[in-house]
PDB file of N, CA, C and O in Angstrom, chain B, residues numbered from 101:
ATOM      1  N   MET B 101       9.808 -24.787 -34.800  1.00  0.00           N
ATOM      2  CA  MET B 101      10.469 -23.528 -34.459  1.00  0.00           C
ATOM      3  C   MET B 101       9.434 -22.487 -34.018  1.00  0.00           C
ATOM      4  O   MET B 101       9.643 -21.764 -33.044  1.00  0.00           O
ATOM      5  N   ALA B 102       8.318 -22.424 -34.746  1.00  0.00           N
ATOM      6  CA  ALA B 102       7.276 -21.451 -34.390  1.00  0.00           C
ATOM      7  C   ALA B 102       6.660 -21.791 -33.041  1.00  0.00           C
ATOM      8  O   ALA B 102       6.274 -20.899 -32.285  1.00  0.00           O
ATOM      9  N   ALA B 103       6.568 -23.094 -32.739  1.00  0.00           N
ATOM     10  CA  ALA B 103       6.001 -23.508 -31.457  1.00  0.00           C
ATOM     11  C   ALA B 103       6.907 -23.096 -30.303  1.00  0.00           C
ATOM     12  O   ALA B 103       6.426 -22.718 -29.234  1.00  0.00           O
ATOM     13  N   ILE B 104       8.201 -23.167 -30.515  1.00  0.00           N
ATOM     14  CA  ILE B 104       9.152 -22.763 -29.477  1.00  0.00           C
ATOM     15  C   ILE B 104       9.035 -21.266 -29.215  1.00  0.00           C
ATOM     16  O   ILE B 104       9.012 -20.835 -28.063  1.00  0.00           O
ATOM     17  N   ILE B 105       8.961 -20.484 -30.270  1.00  0.00           N
ATOM     18  CA  ILE B 105       8.826 -19.026 -30.129  1.00  0.00           C
ATOM     19  C   ILE B 105       7.509 -18.678 -29.456  1.00  0.00           C
ATOM     20  O   ILE B 105       7.456 -17.778 -28.618  1.00  0.00           O
ATOM     21  N   ALA B 106       6.448 -19.385 -29.816  1.00  0.00           N
ATOM     22  CA  ALA B 106       5.143 -19.128 -29.208  1.00  0.00           C
ATOM     23  C   ALA B 106       5.152 -19.486 -27.724  1.00  0.00           C
ATOM     24  O   ALA B 106       4.570 -18.768 -26.912  1.00  0.00           O
ATOM     25  N   SER B 107       5.803 -20.579 -27.368  1.00  0.00           N
ATOM     26  CA  SER B 107       5.849 -20.963 -25.955  1.00  0.00           C
ATOM     27  C   SER B 107       6.702 -19.975 -25.146  1.00  0.00           C
ATOM     28  O   SER B 107       6.368 -19.659 -24.004  1.00  0.00           O
ATOM     29  N   ILE B 108       7.784 -19.494 -25.727  1.00  0.00           N
ATOM     30  CA  ILE B 108       8.611 -18.486 -25.047  1.00  0.00           C
ATOM     31  C   ILE B 108       7.803 -17.204 -24.845  1.00  0.00           C
ATOM     32  O   ILE B 108       7.875 -16.589 -23.782  1.00  0.00           O
ATOM     33  N   ALA B 109       7.045 -16.803 -25.844  1.00  0.00           N
ATOM     34  CA  ALA B 109       6.214 -15.602 -25.727  1.00  0.00           C
ATOM     35  C   ALA B 109       5.137 -15.795 -24.662  1.00  0.00           C
ATOM     36  O   ALA B 109       4.832 -14.872 -23.908  1.00  0.00           O
ATOM     37  N   ALA B 110       4.566 -16.991 -24.603  1.00  0.00           N
ATOM     38  CA  ALA B 110       3.540 -17.265 -23.592  1.00  0.00           C
ATOM     39  C   ALA B 110       4.136 -17.202 -22.192  1.00  0.00           C
ATOM     40  O   ALA B 110       3.538 -16.621 -21.287  1.00  0.00           O
ATOM     41  N   PHE B 111       5.317 -17.800 -22.009  1.00  0.00           N
ATOM     42  CA  PHE B 111       5.962 -17.733 -20.691  1.00  0.00           C
ATOM     43  C   PHE B 111       6.324 -16.297 -20.319  1.00  0.00           C
ATOM     44  O   PHE B 111       6.206 -15.912 -19.156  1.00  0.00           O
ATOM     45  N   ALA B 112       6.758 -15.513 -21.281  1.00  0.00           N
ATOM     46  CA  ALA B 112       7.076 -14.118 -21.005  1.00  0.00           C
ATOM     47  C   ALA B 112       5.826 -13.349 -20.597  1.00  0.00           C
ATOM     48  O   ALA B 112       5.873 -12.531 -19.678  1.00  0.00           O
ATOM     49  N   LEU B 113       4.721 -13.602 -21.264  1.00  0.00           N
ATOM     50  CA  LEU B 113       3.461 -12.937 -20.934  1.00  0.00           C
ATOM     51  C   LEU B 113       2.988 -13.331 -19.533  1.00  0.00           C
ATOM     52  O   LEU B 113       2.544 -12.483 -18.759  1.00  0.00           O
ATOM     53  N   ILE B 114       3.087 -14.611 -19.222  1.00  0.00           N
ATOM     54  CA  ILE B 114       2.684 -15.080 -17.885  1.00  0.00           C
ATOM     55  C   ILE B 114       3.593 -14.474 -16.820  1.00  0.00           C
ATOM     56  O   ILE B 114       3.125 -14.056 -15.761  1.00  0.00           O
ATOM     57  N   GLY B 115       4.871 -14.428 -17.100  1.00  0.00           N
ATOM     58  CA  GLY B 115       5.819 -13.856 -16.137  1.00  0.00           C
ATOM     59  C   GLY B 115       5.553 -12.386 -15.868  1.00  0.00           C
ATOM     60  O   GLY B 115       5.566 -11.950 -14.717  1.00  0.00           O
ATOM     61  N   THR B 116       5.313 -11.621 -16.924  1.00  0.00           N
ATOM     62  CA  THR B 116       5.040 -10.196 -16.717  1.00  0.00           C
ATOM     63  C   THR B 116       3.707  -9.984 -16.001  1.00  0.00           C
ATOM     64  O   THR B 116       3.554  -9.033 -15.234  1.00  0.00           O
ATOM     65  N   THR B 117       2.747 -10.868 -16.254  1.00  0.00           N
ATOM     66  CA  THR B 117       1.456 -10.757 -15.562  1.00  0.00           C
ATOM     67  C   THR B 117       1.634 -10.961 -14.062  1.00  0.00           C
ATOM     68  O   THR B 117       1.118 -10.182 -13.261  1.00  0.00           O
ATOM     69  N   PHE B 118       2.365 -12.013 -13.682  1.00  0.00           N
ATOM     70  CA  PHE B 118       2.595 -12.248 -12.257  1.00  0.00           C
ATOM     71  C   PHE B 118       3.425 -11.134 -11.633  1.00  0.00           C
ATOM     72  O   PHE B 118       3.202 -10.771 -10.478  1.00  0.00           O
ATOM     73  N   TYR B 119       4.380 -10.588 -12.380  1.00  0.00           N
ATOM     74  CA  TYR B 119       5.182  -9.475 -11.865  1.00  0.00           C
ATOM     75  C   TYR B 119       4.293  -8.263 -11.608  1.00  0.00           C
ATOM     76  O   TYR B 119       4.428  -7.602 -10.578  1.00  0.00           O
ATOM     77  N   ALA B 120       3.393  -7.969 -12.529  1.00  0.00           N
ATOM     78  CA  ALA B 120       2.493  -6.825 -12.362  1.00  0.00           C
ATOM     79  C   ALA B 120       1.556  -7.037 -11.177  1.00  0.00           C
ATOM     80  O   ALA B 120       1.310  -6.106 -10.411  1.00  0.00           O
ATOM     81  N   LEU B 121       1.035  -8.242 -11.019  1.00  0.00           N
ATOM     82  CA  LEU B 121       0.160  -8.534  -9.874  1.00  0.00           C
ATOM     83  C   LEU B 121       0.915  -8.405  -8.560  1.00  0.00           C
ATOM     84  O   LEU B 121       0.388  -7.855  -7.593  1.00  0.00           O
ATOM     85  N   GLY B 122       2.128  -8.901  -8.517  1.00  0.00           N
ATOM     86  CA  GLY B 122       2.938  -8.784  -7.307  1.00  0.00           C
ATOM     87  C   GLY B 122       3.279  -7.346  -6.990  1.00  0.00           C
ATOM     88  O   GLY B 122       3.258  -6.943  -5.827  1.00  0.00           O
ATOM     89  N   SER B 123       3.593  -6.571  -8.005  1.00  0.00           N
ATOM     90  CA  SER B 123       3.898  -5.160  -7.797  1.00  0.00           C
ATOM     91  C   SER B 123       2.683  -4.406  -7.266  1.00  0.00           C
ATOM     92  O   SER B 123       2.807  -3.570  -6.371  1.00  0.00           O
ATOM     93  N   ALA B 124       1.518  -4.702  -7.817  1.00  0.00           N
ATOM     94  CA  ALA B 124       0.292  -4.049  -7.347  1.00  0.00           C
ATOM     95  C   ALA B 124      -0.009  -4.427  -5.903  1.00  0.00           C
ATOM     96  O   ALA B 124      -0.459  -3.585  -5.125  1.00  0.00           O
ATOM     97  N   ALA B 125       0.229  -5.665  -5.540  1.00  0.00           N
ATOM     98  CA  ALA B 125      -0.007  -6.102  -4.159  1.00  0.00           C
ATOM     99  C   ALA B 125       0.954  -5.399  -3.203  1.00  0.00           C
ATOM    100  O   ALA B 125       0.557  -4.994  -2.110  1.00  0.00           O
ATOM    101  N   ARG B 126       2.203  -5.254  -3.606  1.00  0.00           N
ATOM    102  CA  ARG B 126       3.169  -4.547  -2.750  1.00  0.00           C
ATOM    103  C   ARG B 126       2.780  -3.093  -2.569  1.00  0.00           C
ATOM    104  O   ARG B 126       2.888  -2.554  -1.468  1.00  0.00           O
ATOM    105  N   MET B 127       2.329  -2.453  -3.634  1.00  0.00           N
ATOM    106  CA  MET B 127       1.917  -1.048  -3.527  1.00  0.00           C
ATOM    107  C   MET B 127       0.703  -0.913  -2.620  1.00  0.00           C
ATOM    108  O   MET B 127       0.616   0.034  -1.837  1.00  0.00           O
ATOM    109  N   ARG B 128      -0.232  -1.846  -2.716  1.00  0.00           N
ATOM    110  CA  ARG B 128      -1.422  -1.808  -1.871  1.00  0.00           C
ATOM    111  C   ARG B 128      -1.037  -1.964  -0.400  1.00  0.00           C
ATOM    112  O   ARG B 128      -1.571  -1.266   0.463  1.00  0.00           O
ATOM    113  N   ASP B 129      -0.102  -2.886  -0.114  1.00  0.00           N
ATOM    114  CA  ASP B 129       0.348  -3.073   1.259  1.00  0.00           C
ATOM    115  C   ASP B 129       1.059  -1.835   1.779  1.00  0.00           C
ATOM    116  O   ASP B 129       0.893  -1.458   2.939  1.00  0.00           O
ATOM    117  N   LYS B 130       1.845  -1.208   0.925  1.00  0.00           N
ATOM    118  CA  LYS B 130       2.563   0.004   1.335  1.00  0.00           C
ATOM    119  C   LYS B 130       1.572   1.122   1.643  1.00  0.00           C
ATOM    120  O   LYS B 130       1.744   1.849   2.622  1.00  0.00           O
ATOM    121  N   GLU B 131       0.542   1.265   0.820  1.00  0.00           N
ATOM    122  CA  GLU B 131      -0.471   2.299   1.076  1.00  0.00           C
ATOM    123  C   GLU B 131      -1.226   2.025   2.370  1.00  0.00           C
ATOM    124  O   GLU B 131      -1.542   2.956   3.112  1.00  0.00           O
ATOM    125  N   LYS B 132      -1.518   0.754   2.647  1.00  0.00           N
ATOM    126  CA  LYS B 132      -2.202   0.405   3.893  1.00  0.00           C
ATOM    127  C   LYS B 132      -1.343   0.757   5.092  1.00  0.00           C
ATOM    128  O   LYS B 132      -1.851   1.283   6.083  1.00  0.00           O
ATOM    129  N   LYS B 133      -0.046   0.476   5.019  1.00  0.00           N
ATOM    130  CA  LYS B 133       0.858   0.793   6.128  1.00  0.00           C
ATOM    131  C   LYS B 133       0.929   2.293   6.347  1.00  0.00           C
ATOM    132  O   LYS B 133       0.932   2.752   7.489  1.00  0.00           O
ATOM    133  N   GLN B 134       0.986   3.069   5.261  1.00  0.00           N
ATOM    134  CA  GLN B 134       1.033   4.526   5.390  1.00  0.00           C
ATOM    135  C   GLN B 134      -0.274   5.042   5.977  1.00  0.00           C
ATOM    136  O   GLN B 134      -0.260   5.956   6.801  1.00  0.00           O
ATOM    137  N   ARG B 135      -1.396   4.475   5.568  1.00  0.00           N
ATOM    138  CA  ARG B 135      -2.694   4.904   6.071  1.00  0.00           C
ATOM    139  C   ARG B 135      -2.819   4.599   7.560  1.00  0.00           C
ATOM    140  O   ARG B 135      -3.331   5.421   8.321  1.00  0.00           O
ATOM    141  N   VAL B 136      -2.349   3.416   7.983  1.00  0.00           N
ATOM    142  CA  VAL B 136      -2.397   3.053   9.399  1.00  0.00           C
ATOM    143  C   VAL B 136      -1.511   3.990  10.203  1.00  0.00           C
ATOM    144  O   VAL B 136      -1.893   4.412  11.295  1.00  0.00           O
ATOM    145  N   ALA B 137      -0.333   4.324   9.684  1.00  0.00           N
ATOM    146  CA  ALA B 137       0.559   5.237  10.386  1.00  0.00           C
ATOM    147  C   ALA B 137      -0.072   6.617  10.504  1.00  0.00           C
ATOM    148  O   ALA B 137       0.045   7.260  11.547  1.00  0.00           O
ATOM    149  N   LEU B 138      -0.730   7.077   9.462  1.00  0.00           N
ATOM    150  CA  LEU B 138      -1.381   8.386   9.501  1.00  0.00           C
ATOM    151  C   LEU B 138      -2.520   8.382  10.500  1.00  0.00           C
ATOM    152  O   LEU B 138      -2.685   9.348  11.246  1.00  0.00           O
ATOM    153  N   GLU B 139      -3.314   7.315  10.535  1.00  0.00           N
ATOM    154  CA  GLU B 139      -4.406   7.236  11.508  1.00  0.00           C
ATOM    155  C   GLU B 139      -3.859   7.228  12.929  1.00  0.00           C
ATOM    156  O   GLU B 139      -4.460   7.820  13.826  1.00  0.00           O
ATOM    157  N   ALA B 140      -2.731   6.566  13.144  1.00  0.00           N
ATOM    158  CA  ALA B 140      -2.134   6.532  14.478  1.00  0.00           C
ATOM    159  C   ALA B 140      -1.699   7.933  14.893  1.00  0.00           C
ATOM    160  O   ALA B 140      -1.868   8.324  16.048  1.00  0.00           O
ATOM    161  N   VAL B 141      -1.145   8.680  13.960  1.00  0.00           N
ATOM    162  CA  VAL B 141      -0.724  10.056  14.271  1.00  0.00           C
ATOM    163  C   VAL B 141      -1.940  10.911  14.576  1.00  0.00           C
ATOM    164  O   VAL B 141      -1.915  11.697  15.523  1.00  0.00           O
ATOM    165  N   ILE B 142      -2.994  10.779  13.803  1.00  0.00           N
ATOM    166  CA  ILE B 142      -4.205  11.577  14.041  1.00  0.00           C
ATOM    167  C   ILE B 142      -4.811  11.220  15.392  1.00  0.00           C
ATOM    168  O   ILE B 142      -5.193  12.111  16.151  1.00  0.00           O
ATOM    169  N   LEU B 143      -4.904   9.928  15.700  1.00  0.00           N
ATOM    170  CA  LEU B 143      -5.477   9.522  16.980  1.00  0.00           C
ATOM    171  C   LEU B 143      -4.602   9.969  18.145  1.00  0.00           C
ATOM    172  O   LEU B 143      -5.105  10.242  19.234  1.00  0.00           O
ATOM    173  N   GLU B 144      -3.314  10.041  17.920  1.00  0.00           N
ATOM    174  CA  GLU B 144      -2.421  10.466  18.994  1.00  0.00           C
ATOM    175  C   GLU B 144      -2.574  11.959  19.264  1.00  0.00           C
ATOM    176  O   GLU B 144      -2.488  12.390  20.413  1.00  0.00           O
ATOM    177  N   PHE B 145      -2.798  12.743  18.229  1.00  0.00           N
ATOM    178  CA  PHE B 145      -2.870  14.195  18.417  1.00  0.00           C
ATOM    179  C   PHE B 145      -4.243  14.676  18.862  1.00  0.00           C
ATOM    180  O   PHE B 145      -4.343  15.745  19.463  1.00  0.00           O
ATOM    181  N   LYS B 146      -5.282  13.937  18.593  1.00  0.00           N
ATOM    182  CA  LYS B 146      -6.619  14.386  18.989  1.00  0.00           C
ATOM    183  C   LYS B 146      -6.764  14.556  20.499  1.00  0.00           C
ATOM    184  O   LYS B 146      -7.249  15.601  20.932  1.00  0.00           O
ATOM    185  N   PRO B 147      -6.368  13.580  21.325  1.00  0.00           N
ATOM    186  CA  PRO B 147      -6.513  13.791  22.773  1.00  0.00           C
ATOM    187  C   PRO B 147      -5.689  14.968  23.280  1.00  0.00           C
ATOM    188  O   PRO B 147      -6.125  15.679  24.185  1.00  0.00           O
ATOM    189  N   ARG B 148      -4.518  15.182  22.719  1.00  0.00           N
ATOM    190  CA  ARG B 148      -3.688  16.306  23.155  1.00  0.00           C
ATOM    191  C   ARG B 148      -4.382  17.627  22.861  1.00  0.00           C
ATOM    192  O   ARG B 148      -4.359  18.542  23.684  1.00  0.00           O
ATOM    193  N   GLN B 149      -4.995  17.725  21.693  1.00  0.00           N
ATOM    194  CA  GLN B 149      -5.688  18.964  21.347  1.00  0.00           C
ATOM    195  C   GLN B 149      -6.870  19.185  22.282  1.00  0.00           C
ATOM    196  O   GLN B 149      -7.142  20.317  22.682  1.00  0.00           O
ATOM    197  N   ARG B 150      -7.578  18.106  22.633  1.00  0.00           N
ATOM    198  CA  ARG B 150      -8.708  18.235  23.556  1.00  0.00           C
ATOM    199  C   ARG B 150      -8.221  18.637  24.941  1.00  0.00           C
ATOM    200  O   ARG B 150      -8.846  19.465  25.603  1.00  0.00           O
ATOM    201  N   GLN B 151      -7.120  18.062  25.377  1.00  0.00           N
ATOM    202  CA  GLN B 151      -6.594  18.399  26.705  1.00  0.00           C
ATOM    203  C   GLN B 151      -6.170  19.869  26.741  1.00  0.00           C
ATOM    204  O   GLN B 151      -6.424  20.564  27.725  1.00  0.00           O
ATOM    205  N   GLN B 152      -5.543  20.330  25.700  1.00  0.00           N
ATOM    206  CA  GLN B 152      -5.119  21.732  25.671  1.00  0.00           C
ATOM    207  C   GLN B 152      -6.326  22.633  25.671  1.00  0.00           C
ATOM    208  O   GLN B 152      -6.332  23.665  26.342  1.00  0.00           O
ATOM    209  N   ALA B 153      -7.360  22.255  24.922  1.00  0.00           N
ATOM    210  CA  ALA B 153      -8.561  23.089  24.873  1.00  0.00           C
ATOM    211  C   ALA B 153      -9.271  23.082  26.238  1.00  0.00           C
ATOM    212  O   ALA B 153      -9.751  24.120  26.693  1.00  0.00           O
ATOM    213  N   ASN B 154      -9.335  21.921  26.882  1.00  0.00           N
ATOM    214  CA  ASN B 154     -10.005  21.838  28.183  1.00  0.00           C
ATOM    215  C   ASN B 154      -9.202  22.581  29.246  1.00  0.00           C
ATOM    216  O   ASN B 154      -9.784  23.250  30.101  1.00  0.00           O
ATOM    217  N   SER B 155      -7.890  22.475  29.207  1.00  0.00           N
ATOM    218  CA  SER B 155      -7.074  23.153  30.228  1.00  0.00           C
ATOM    219  C   SER B 155      -7.127  24.663  29.998  1.00  0.00           C
ATOM    220  O   SER B 155      -7.001  25.426  30.956  1.00  0.00           O
ATOM    221  N   GLY B 156      -7.305  25.104  28.785  1.00  0.00           N
ATOM    222  CA  GLY B 156      -7.408  26.543  28.512  1.00  0.00           C
ATOM    223  C   GLY B 156      -8.720  27.115  28.989  1.00  0.00           C
ATOM    224  O   GLY B 156      -8.789  28.274  29.398  1.00  0.00           O
ATOM    225  N   ARG B 157      -9.760  26.307  28.938  1.00  0.00           N
ATOM    226  CA  ARG B 157     -11.078  26.782  29.376  1.00  0.00           C
ATOM    227  C   ARG B 157     -11.190  26.801  30.900  1.00  0.00           C
ATOM    228  O   ARG B 157     -11.823  27.686  31.475  1.00  0.00           O
ATOM    229  N   GLY B 158     -10.560  25.801  31.554  1.00  0.00           N
ATOM    230  CA  GLY B 158     -10.720  25.639  32.995  1.00  0.00           C
ATOM    231  C   GLY B 158      -9.800  26.495  33.724  1.00  0.00           C
ATOM    232  O   GLY B 158      -9.796  26.488  34.955  1.00  0.00           O
TER     233      GLY B 158
END
């Protein structure tokens, strides 16, 4: 009986460990996607700001 309870506890521990690892991986991927989107926005706006500054000077 104790062996059954111990094996159930071990499986529960392993399951929660894999769940936590998977959750952390999903969060990391989400942060990478947000960072890439932010970099795309910054790169898109930089040339426009330069063009406006150059057209204002000329």
